[in-house]
N, C-alpha and C positions, 0 to 999 in steps of 0.2 A: 173412719173409714170411708164414709161418702164424702160430700161435699153438700154446701145449700144449691137449689135449685137456680136464683139469681145467679151464681158462683160458677154452677156448670154450664150456663149458656152462655155468661163469658167467655170461658174457657174455651166454650165452643165457636164463639165470633172469632177469637184471637187465631186458634188452631187454624180455622177454616180460611181468614181474611190473609193471614201470614201468606201464604201460600201464593196468593196474589200478588204480592208484592216483593221487589227485589229484594235481598236481605242485605240489611243497612249496617255497613262497619267503618269503624277505624271512629273519628267523631265531626262535630257538625260543622260545616262549611260550606264554603259558595253563598249564592243568593243574588236580588238581582240590586242592581246598580245602576239608579237612576238621575243623581245628582249630577249638576254640570260638568265636575270633576272629582275625583277622588284615588283615593289607593287600597290595593287588596297584596296579599301575600299567601303564600302556604301555610297551611295550620303548623305553631310551632313557633317559627319564624322568627327569630332567625337561631333556633335551636332547630336538628333533626325533628324531619316531618314523621308523622303515623306511619306504621303498614298499614297495608291493604284498605286506602284511603281512595276516594273519587269524591271531589269537587266538581260544580259547576257554577260559573260566574256571569249573568246574564246583563251587558253593560245597554242601559238603552238612555237616548240622550233626543233631545225637540228632534223631531221630524223634519225632515230639511237639513240637517247638520251631518257630519259624519264622525265618529270617535278614533282620537287618535291615542292610541298602545305604545308604552313604551317601558323597558326592566332594567330597572337599579342593580338588582342582585341574583344572579340565577347560577345555581349548581343542584346538579340532580345525579344520579345513577346515571353512570353513561352503559350504552349499546349500539352500534353500530345501527340497528334498524329504529333504536328506542322501543324497544319490544317489554322494558321493567317499567322503569318508574316514566313518565312523561308529561309534557303539557303540548293539549294543541290550542291554536283559535282558530275561530272562526268567522267568515263572514257574515254573520247571519245570526238568527235564533236557534236553526236547526242542525241538527248534526249531521249533514249530508255532506259527502265526500267533493261535492262540487262546490259547498262553501269553505273547504279546509283550506286555508290559509298557510299552515304548517304543523310538524309535528316538532317539537324537540326535547332535547336533553343531554347531560354531561355538564360541561363547565363554560361552553359557548352561550351569552345570551342571543335570544332574538331578536330580529331587528324591530325597529319600528314598523308600528303597521298602522293605515288609514282603513277605515271602514268604506266599503263601496255606498251605503245608507245608515240608517240612526243606531243599529245594532250591531252589536257584536258578542261571539260568545266566548270564554277560555276554561276550558279543563283541563284540570289536574289530576292525574291516577299515578298512586302508587301500589307496587307490590307488596310481597310478605317477607322481604329480603334487602339488605343494604337502603341505609337512610342519609340524607346529606340535609344541606342546609334549607334547600328550597330556594323560593323565590320572593321577588318584593318587585311588584307591580304599578304604577299609575295611568290613569286615563285622562281624558279632558274633551270637551267638547269642542268640535271646531268649525266654525260658519262658512269660511273657506280655507283653500290650501289643506295640504297636508300630501304625505307620503304613498303613492298609489302604485303598486306590486302585482297589479293584477294583468292577465296577457291583453286585456282590453279594458279598456272602461270611459268615462263621459263626465266631463269639465265642465261648469255653469260657473257665472259671475254669479254673486250674494245675489238671493231674490229675483233671481230673473225666472220668469220672462218680465217682472214685473223689473222698475228703474234701479238701480242698483245705488248702495246707498252711498253720501260723500266719505273722503277722508278715507278710502277704504283701502287695504295693502293687503292680497292673498300671494300664496308660493303654492305650486300642486309639483312638487320632486316626482318623476316617472322615473323607475327602475324597473323592467320586471323581474323577479326572483327567476333563477335557472332560464331566462327564455334566450332566445338566440335570435341573430340574425335582426335590420334596422327596427328604430322606433318611429312612428308615421303617427301626425298630427294632423285631424281635417276639423275644418271648423265649418260645422253645419248652420249656424247666424252669429251674426256681429252686428254691433250699432254701440259705438262707443263714443264719447266727447270728442271731436275732431279739433285740429290746430295745425299751424306749421312747427314740422319736425314733432309731433306728438309731444308737446310739453306737457298738456295740462291730463287726460286720462289718459289710459294706453295699455296695452299688451306686448312685454317682451319675452323670448324665447331664447333660452341659451343653453348651451351644446353642452350640458354639465349638471351637476346637482347646484351650482351655486352661481350666484352675478359675477363670479371672477374667471366664469367659463366663455366660450368664443361666443358673441350674441350672433344667433342666426335669424333674428328678425326682430321691430317693434312698429307695432300696427294701432290706428285710431281710426275716428270715421266711419263709416258702414259699408266697407269695400271688404269681405271676407280677406284675411290674408291666404295665401296659396298655401298649398298643402304642404308641410315639412316631414322628410323624410330625413334619419341620423342613422347613421350606424355605432355611434358614441350609446354607451349601458345607459344613459341619463339624461332625461333633459329636463328643464327649470320652467315652468310658466310663471310671469308673475305677472300681476295685475296690479295697476295702483288706479283710483280716485284722486280726483283735489278738492276744495271747499264749496265747489259749484257745478250746476250744470251736468246733469246724467245724462245715461242712455238705458236702453234693454240691456245693455251686455254681452254677452256671447254664450256660446254653447258649443265644445267643440267633442272630438273622440279620439283616442289614442289606440294603439294597436301595434303588439309586437311582431317580431316576422314569425313565428308561427300562428299568429292569427290575422293574417294582412300579407297574400302573396299573389303573385303577378308570373303568370306562365306564360312563354312565348315558345316554346319548342309544339312539333307535332304532334307529338304523344307524352302523355303524363300520368301523375297521378298523386294523391296527397289524400288526407284526413282530416280531422277534427284532433284540437291539442290532447295530447298525451294518449289518445287511440293508442291500443284498446284500454286503457285505462278510463274511468272516469273523466269526462268532462269538466275545466271547471265553470260556477254558474258566474251569472252578469258579466256574459261575453256578446259580443258584435264583432263577428269575425267577418273576412271577405278573402274569395278567391277568384281571382281576375284571370279569363285567359281569354288570349291577343293574339289572333294568327292574321297572315297577309290577307290583303283582299282577296276575295273569290271565295277561302274557306270558310265551311260551317264546321261546327264542333259536336262531335257526337259524345254523352258522357254514359258513364256505367255505374251504376252502383253496386259495388260490391259486397257491402255490408252496411245496417241501419240501424242502430238502436238509441232512439232519442227518447225524451218523455213523452207521453201518451198523448190524448186527445183529450179536450174539457169534456166531461161530463154532464154539464151542463148544455154547452152550444153543440157538441159533436165536430168542433172544428180544433186546428192545431194555434190554441190562442198562448200555448207556454212555450215550449224548449221546440223549435222548427226550424229545416232549411229551406231555404226559397232559393229558385234558380230564376235569372232575368237574361229578356234575350238583347246583347248589347252593353256597353261596359258599365251602367249607372242602375240602382234602383226605379228609374222613372223609363225605364224598358219594358218590354213584354212580360208578362210572368209565365213561367212556363211551367212552374209546378212548384208547391210548397206540401211538406211532408214533416212528419212526426212519429212517434211511435216506434214500433218494429214492421215500419213497411219495407216490400221489394219492389221500390218504383220500377219500371220499366225505363230503357233509356231512353233518353231525348237528345232533340237534334237542334240546334241553334238555327235561325233564321239567317243571321250574320256571322261575320268571322270574331265576333266577342260575343262573351258569356259571362256571367257574373252570379256566383254564390254566396249566399249570404247567410252563416250561422248566428241567430239567436237564443241566448239561453236567461232562463229567469234568475230568481233570486235561491231556488232551491230544486231537489231532485233531478241530480243530473244522472245520466247512462254512460255507455259506451262511446258511442259517438257515430260517426261513420267510416265508411276508405272510400273512395272515389279513383276511377281510372278515366282517362280521356282520348279520344285520337281526333285530329283534323282530317274533316272529310274534304279530301283534293278537289279543287271544282274541274267539273270534268265535261265537256260537251261531248254529245254520243246522239249520231244520228243512225239511220239506216235504212235502204231500201231492201229491195225484194230479194236482193242478192250478197250485200255487203254491212259491212259494218263502218263506220265514219266517226273517230275517235280523236278530238284534239284535247290539249293540255296547256296551258299558256307554262312557257318556261321559267317564267319570273317565280311562278308557284312553286319550282322544283328545283330554283337555280343551282342547288347542291347537287344533283345527280346527273350521270351519263346518260344520254339513251338508253345504253345495255339494262338499266336500270328500270326500265317501263318496260313492259314487253304482254301480249296476251295470249293467254293459251300455255304457250311453252316458251324456253329462251329464244328459241327462233323466230320468234314473229315479235323484234324488238319495235320500238318507235323510232322514228326518221325526225329529223329538225328542220321542220320546215316554216319561214318565217322565224315569229315570236311562239311556236309552235312546237308539241312534241305532237306527231300524228302517227295513228297507225290507221290504215287502209286496206283491208282483210278480206275477200270471200265467206263465205258461211261454211267453205269445205274444207279451212285451213284453222289453222291456230288454236285446236282444240274444241272449237264449237262443237253442238250437238245438239241434236230436238228433242224438243218435251213438250207433254201436254199439261197445261195448266188452265185452271177454267174453260175444260174443253174448247182449248185454243192453243191452235200448235203455234210455240215461239222458238227460237235457235237463242241460247244459251249459251256463254265463255264465262272465262274468271279474267280480268285485269290485274298484272302485280306490278305493284310499285314499293322497289326494294330501299328501304333508308336504313338496310343492314349500316354497322363500322366497326370492324377491328371483329372479335369476336361476338360481339351483343349481333345478332340475328332480330331483325326486323322488318318483316313484308307486308304490307300492307295490301290486304286483297278486297278489288269491288266485284259482284257482278254484273255482269252487263247481257240486256237482254233485247229483243228485236223482236215484234210482231209482224213477221213477214207482209202478210196481206192487207194491212191499216198501217206498213211502215213507220211504227211506232219505237220508238227505243228507251230503253230506262238505266239506270246504272244506279246500285245498291253498294254501300259499304257493309262487307261481311266479317269481316276480320274484325275481332271484339280487343279486348284486354289485354295482356301477357296471361294467359291458361296460371302459371304458376301463381301469380296472384290469387287469381281466382279461388285456387284450391286452397289458399293460404289462408282466406276470407271465409272459406266453407270449413274451414276444419278447425278455426276457432271459435266460429260460433256452437260445431258440434260440440266442441270440447266445453263449451260455457252451458250449453243446455245440459249436458251429462252433471257437471258441478252442480247445477243450478238441483237436476233432479235427487240427486245423491244428498246435498243439503238440505230440500224439502222431506226426503224418507228418513233421515237422524231426525227433523225437526218432530216429523210426526211420530217417531220412535220415544225419542225424550217426553213430548207432550204425555203419548199413553202411561208411560211412567209415571210422569207426577202427577198424572190423573186419576190412577189406581193406589199410590201414598195420598192424595188427597182425599178421596173415598174411604180409605181406611183408618185413618186419624178421623174424620168426620163420623164415622159410624162408631169408634173406640169412644169418644167424647161425647154421641148421643146415649150409648150404655152405661157411661158412669152417669149421666144425668139422671136415666131409669132408674137406676141406682139409686143415687141420691133421693129421688123422692118417694122411693118405695121406702126406704130406713125412715124417712119423716115421718111418713104414714103409721109405722109401725110403734114410734115412739110415741 
């Protein structure tokens, strides 16, 4: 009727402890693979795999190396979204959406993968219906070379920045999975044995996945190779060294079109890769805005959610977005943001602005959405009775003079020399008098109409004069497209509501499981008391 005291304690421990762990189903599988090379497969391969199984293989090779993963057989239950049985490959140890290289099912094997660092994770999942033969995979450590499929990444010669070994041959094939736009390769450092015709040690670049593709350049010495931009879906980087005389080697970055863009239009918008879904990890993306001389650039942050600040330093040490005045990262830093910040608009001091997104190996978020507008170079002055406004014609070369007016369309600019000019008295052109900071000022609005076809695009600037001091100023007052602002606000609101609903479901689920947990523990405790009483009576 009862059980021994020790037995009841064991039952109590099992019952209480089992609720803290996920139920274990299927058979034992997965594990840590730390050899330089090896093979693994789904349970029972080549026979059908079991139902309701989840296996995780963590591949760890020597630090400084990468993991090359390939599949010799692949046959899983098919679903358009791989929602039933599937295999997932992660670029790193964490099960983070930003590290996910792909989810696969059906009969088409995954492509070969090369990790961005020395760890890779593979997860196999099966549901309770329809089993297939499964998969067989092989991996190996590769000290140099590999197939690179990320939106961006880094390539270095073996042992960089130490001297590279003799008789080395490394091949990196760059091909972005599902990417669009050109591939860009930029060398940050370069020192390879020189020689006429680069016949000893060299780096060669090909416009395709093999050396049979057209060559884009062959480089050696200490001069950095020029930036390479290719519209082909693949690039091959080949590094060779001979039997003597080495060098520091090289470091290069590559970007896909989605991760490296240049904007030259007066107004535009862009977002982080895959926005509003989670951005990938291990990114360094650049967006460069380059406008005509005299312009400034105003940037509006419509939405931002990046990995948060470091709890140790309070700084943006992990994923972050930075803005630089000018075309390079050597320019003045205008700001550096992370987390769920809502930065105020920023304005460049020059006609170029660079935004750089860095993401690390884990914890991806939604990303960001940005709009920008070029601030037209406007020279404004005033007297006690008049506004004097002029804009270089070369800054608005595509516009007729009737597209530039002050207050009302009747007060249009005139072309005088190389400038659009507006000279008007304060009692015309929609001007009005206001009190600001206890000072009387004259206010009006300057309109510059960039509209084309059915697309309205009118930029508005507030012009202001303080007549007593004869001081004038101009300020851009038209922001990004209001519809884009509303879309971003609606997206944030919807995701916040979804998060609150999920939190509520988790709390309810936790409450229910807590009740069950407590009930079972009480029941087990009663059984133990009954057993002890039974032993005493005996």
